[in-house]
N, C-alpha and C positions, 0 to 999 in steps of 0.2 A: 452608434445605433441605439445604445441604451439611453441616450439623452432624449429620445422622443417622448413627449408627454401624451400618452394614449388616453383616449376617453374611456370611461368605464365600460361602454358597450364594446369598444374594440378589444379591451382586455378580456372581456367575457368571451368574445368570439375567438380570439387567439387561444385562450385557455381551452375552450371546447374543441378546437381543431387539434391542438397538440394532444390532448387526452384521448380523443377519438382515434387519432393516427397511432398513438402508442398502443391502444387496445386492439385495433383491427389491422393496422399496417397498410391501409388503403388511403388514397386521396379522399379528402372530405369535401363534400359539396354543400351548397346553401340549402338544398331541400332537406338534407339530413339535419342540418343545424336548426332549421325552422321547427323541427319536431321536438327539440330539446326544451324542457320546461324552463330552464334558466335563461333562455333567450326569448323574450316576449316581443318579437318583431318579425316582420314579413321576410320572405325569401329575397325580395328585391332590395330591402334595406340591408340584409346580410350580405348580398352580393356586392353592394356598393362599399360596405365596410371592408370586405375581403379584398376588393380591388385596391383600397387605400393601404391595407396592411401589406399587400404585395408590392406596391410602389415604395413603401418604407423599408422593404427588404426583410420582412418577417415571414412572408409566405412565398411559395413558388408553385407554379403549375407544371407538373411533369409532362402533361399532354394537353393539347388545346381544348379538348372536349371533357377533360376530367376535372375533378375537384382540386383542392390545394393541399400541399403538405408544408410543414414548418421548415424554414431554413435553419442554418446553424444559429443565426441571430435570433430567430424565433424561439428556438430551444433555450438559448441563453436568457432571453427575457422571461420565459416561463420559469426557469429554475430560480432566477434572482427575485422575481416579483409575484408570480402567480401560483407557485407550488403550494398545494394543500399539505397540511401535516398528516402523515400516514401513521395510523395507530396500529401497532403490532398487537396481536392477540395475546392473552395470558399464556396460552399454550406455546406460542412461538417463543415468548420470552423465557418460559420455563425450560424449553428445549435448549435455548442458548446457554442458560445458566448451568444446566447439567453438563452440557458438552464442554464448557470451558473449565469446569472444576473436576472433571473425571480423572485426568492423567497428568496434571501439569506441574512439573517441577522446575522447568526452565522456560525462559522467554521464548526460545525457538519453538517449543512445543505449544505454548499458548498462541503464538501467532499462526502456526500451522493449523491448529484446530479452529481458530477464529476464521481463517481463510476457507477451510472446508465448509464451515457452516454458512459463510457468506455466499458461497457458490450454491449450496443446497437451498437456501431460502430465496435467492433471487433468480436461480436458474441461468446465471451468467458465469463466465470464467471469473475467478477471483485471484487476488495476489496477496502474498504476505511478504513484506519487504523489510529488510534492515538497511536503512539508508546509508549511503557512504559516510563514513565517520571522518571528522576532521580532528587531527591530533589524538588518535586513538591510543589508549594506554592500557596496560595490564594493572589492575588494582591490587592484585595479590597473587603470589606464587605459593603453591604447595607441592610437596613431593611425596612419593610412596616408594619405599625400598622394597624391591622384589627379590633380587639376589645380588651377588657381588658385581655383576656386570650389567644389571638391568634395573631401571627405576622408571616410575611414571611421573611426568611433570604436568601439573594441573595449573592452568592459567585462568584467572577470573577477570572478566572484562566488565565494564560498566553495564548496568542493567541486568546483571545476573548471568550473562552468557559465559559458558565454561568451555574451554578447549583443553583436551587431555592428549598428551603425546607420550608414547612409549619410547624410552631412550635406552640404547645399548652402548656401552662403553668398551673401548679397546683394552682396558686394564681394570683390575679390581678397584671398587670404590666402597669404602666402609660406610656404615650407618652414620658415624660421626662426621665424616667428610660430606655426606649428603645433607646432613643438618646444617653444616656450615655453609654449603652452597645455597641452600634455601634461604638462609638468613641474609646472605649477600645479595641475592636476587631481589629480595624484598627491600633491602636497604638502598641499592643502587639502580635498579631497573624499574621496579614498581612505581607507578605514578609518572613515568617519563615517556614521552613519545619516541617513536623509532628514530627520529632525527636527533634525539638527545643521547642515544646510545653511542657514545664516542669512543675512540681508541683509548684515551686515558682511562675511561670507565672500565673498559674490558681488561686493560692491563692491571688496574687496581684489583679487580676480582681475581685474576690469575695469580697475582702476587699473594693475595690472602689465602688462596687454595693450596699453596705450596706444591707438594709432589703430585697433587691431583689437578694441577693447572691445565693439562691437556684437555680436560673435559669442557673447559669454559668456552673456547672459541666455537666449536660446532654447536654447542648448546645455545649460545647467543645468536648464532645464525638462524637456528630453528625458531627461536623466540621472535626475531626480527621478521622472518617470513610469515609467521602466524599473525603478528600484528598487522602486516601488510594485507593479508587475507581479510582480516576483520575490517580494516580501513576501507577495503574495496566494496563492502556491502554485499548483500545477497538478496535474491528475489526468487520466490517459488510461486508457480502458477497452479491453481487447482481448477479442475473442470474445463480444461481447454477443449475437450471433445464436445462440450455443450455448444460450441460455435456451429457445429454441423446441424443442430436442431433449430437454429434461429433463421427464419426466412430472409432476414436482411443480409445474411451471408451466403446467398445462393451462388455468388461468384467465387469459385474455388481459388482464383488468383488472390482475392482479398483475404480469404482464409489462410492461404499459405503465407501471405505477408504478415498477418497477425501471429501465426505460429512461429515464424522466423523472429519476430520481435520478442515473443515470449522466451525463445531459446537464447537469443543474444543477451537480453536483460539490461545491458548498459544504458540504452536510451530511456527505458522505463525508470531505472534507478536514478538517472540524472534528473528526470522530471520530479520524482518524489523527493529526492534529496535537496533539490533547490527550493522547495516550497513546503516548509515544515511547521507552519502555524498550527494553532490548536483547532481551528474550525474544519468543517468538511470542505474538501476541495473538489471542484467539478471542472474538468476540462472537456470541451465539446469539439469534436472534429478537428479542424485546423488549429484550434487553440493548443492542442497537445504538441504541435511542432514536431511530430514524429511521422516518418514515412510509413504508410500502411494504416494509419489511424484516422484518415480523412473522413471515413464514414462511421467512426466509432467515438465513444466517450469513455472517460475514466473518472471514477469517483473514489476518493480515498480519504482517510483520516489518519493523522500521525498519533502514535502512542508515545506519551512522555512520562517521565518521572521527575518532578521538579523541573529543572532547566535542561535535563538530558533527553534527547530524542532516542527512544528505544527501538522503534520500528514503525510500521504502518500496515494497515489492512485496507483493501479496496476491491473494486469490481470493475471489470472492463466489459462493455457491451455495445450494442448499436446506438447511434444517436437517438433512436426511437425507444430507448430503455425507459422503464418505469422509475423515473427519478425519485418520486416520493417514497416508494417502497425501498429502493436501494439506499437512499440516504438514511432512512429510519433503521434499516438493518445494520449498516456500518456504525451508526451512532450508538445503537444498543450494544453491539459487540464491543465497541471501544469502551463504553461505560463498564461493561462486565470485566474487561481487562484492567481498567483503572481500579476497580474494587478488589480484584485478585492481587494486584500489586500494592494494595494498601494506600491508594490515592483517593480519598473521599471527595476530593475537589473536582472529580471528573464532571464534565458537563452533562446535563440531563439529555436523554435521548429525544429525538424528534419523532 
């Protein structure tokens, strides 16, 4: 569909129809378009052009006597070729900057706050995702001695994610033994995937721990399980209740399908994890390949540090969403996160 070489007039008409439909949610007719300053042609000419756009698959007519609305292909052409740059106000950018820098010590907090602001600025549900990791490793282990039968294990993952587990042992463990255990974990486990934690590695650590060897097996099991949790990714949805205020979601069955999708998470995570390039990603309707998303779109951008994918932020809304504003909001938030993480090479916002 994208291969059609539309005339400038057809592009102007398609653009005007998409933007009027986004703004008002109603089918758009030729009489309305003829009143628009950017279209200096008669209603008859506009009707003929609309008929051709319909035959090409960019428009459809929901009722015989009504105007036209964009099809999925029409929205795709608009996003790829006709979308105007949305300029965020200085106040909006200032609010983003303040929100991101308020409380942020960990990547999880940064993504959660960015998602909250994405929902606030766009008035659509938003997502903060940690895509499924391939070959996840713990980069560093630290421990904290609490008492002779209790210590805290701190696991640092790529991108700054920290997992802390409180461990109780069945026998006394000295501070010196805990220090030895920490050194062994950093020597033999840190930097290795869960598949590389083999029986010979475990036996080697047990041998080095001497009389404290019984602590090793349950601890390695806990580390393995935590690495698997990290590998599985995570997704949080902010503002799901906003669906109820969007006219496009008057069908409660469709709302329930989306809420189920938000709750299950796996399908959304698969889409985001499979497409982790640096640019803004826009999937419209059936392009999402997710049940329940046929009338919706998802816009997201991946957050990276060098070659590492740290997470993603995005927005889910109706196909009739304000793509220009949504893309600008996501880009500006991503740029803010890049700056917080010390990546001056982040792309400029749209």
